[in-house]
C-alpha positions in Angstrom: 147.5 142.5 121.8 145.7 139.9 120.1 144.4 137.3 122.3 144.3 133.6 120.8 144.4 129.9 121.9 146.3 127.5 119.2 146.3 123.8 119.6 149.6 121.7 118.5 150.6 118.5 118.1 153.6 117.7 120.4 156.3 117.7 118.2 155.0 120.5 116.1 158.2 122.8 115.5 155.7 125.6 114.6 154.5 125.7 118.4 158.2 126.6 119.1 158.4 129.2 116.5 154.9 131.0 117.5 156.6 131.0 121.0 159.8 133.0 119.7 157.8 135.3 117.4 155.4 136.1 120.7 158.3 136.4 123.1 160.2 138.9 120.8 157.0 140.8 120.3 155.9 141.9 124.0 157.7 144.7 125.6 160.5 143.8 128.7 157.4 145.4 131.2 155.0 142.7 129.9 157.7 140.1 130.2 158.1 140.8 133.7 154.7 141.0 134.4 154.2 137.7 133.1 157.0 136.4 134.9 155.7 137.7 138.3 152.2 136.3 137.7 154.3 132.9 137.2 155.9 133.1 140.0 153.0 134.0 142.5 151.0 130.9 140.9 154.1 128.9 141.4 154.2 130.0 145.0 150.7 129.6 145.5 150.5 126.2 144.0 153.3 124.5 146.1 152.6 126.0 149.4 155.7 128.1 149.4 154.2 131.3 150.8 156.4 131.1 154.4 159.6 130.0 152.0 159.0 133.0 149.9 158.7 135.4 152.9 161.9 134.3 154.6 163.7 134.2 151.6 162.5 138.1 151.0 163.5 139.0 154.5 167.3 137.4 153.8 167.5 139.5 150.9 165.9 142.8 152.1 168.5 142.4 154.9 171.8 141.7 152.3 170.7 144.6 150.6 170.9 147.0 153.3 174.1 145.5 154.3 175.7 146.0 150.7 174.0 149.6 150.5 175.6 150.8 153.8 178.8 149.2 152.9 178.9 151.0 149.4 177.8 154.7 151.4 181.1 154.3 153.3 
C-alpha cells in the first residue's frame, strides 16, 4: 500500500473524499486490524486495562452460557 501524508485545511472537502477512497480500497482484514490497533491505543492512553479485562471476562461468561443453551 502506498504510504503518504497529506496536509489539509480544516474545512477542505477533499479530506472526506480521500478518507472514503482510502477505506473503500483496503481489505476487511486491514480494517479490522486498524480498528484493533486503535482500540489498544485507546485502552493504553486512557488507562482502561482493568475495565477492559473485566468486560472480556463478562463476555466470555456470557458466550459460555449462550453456547451451552444452544447445544441443548
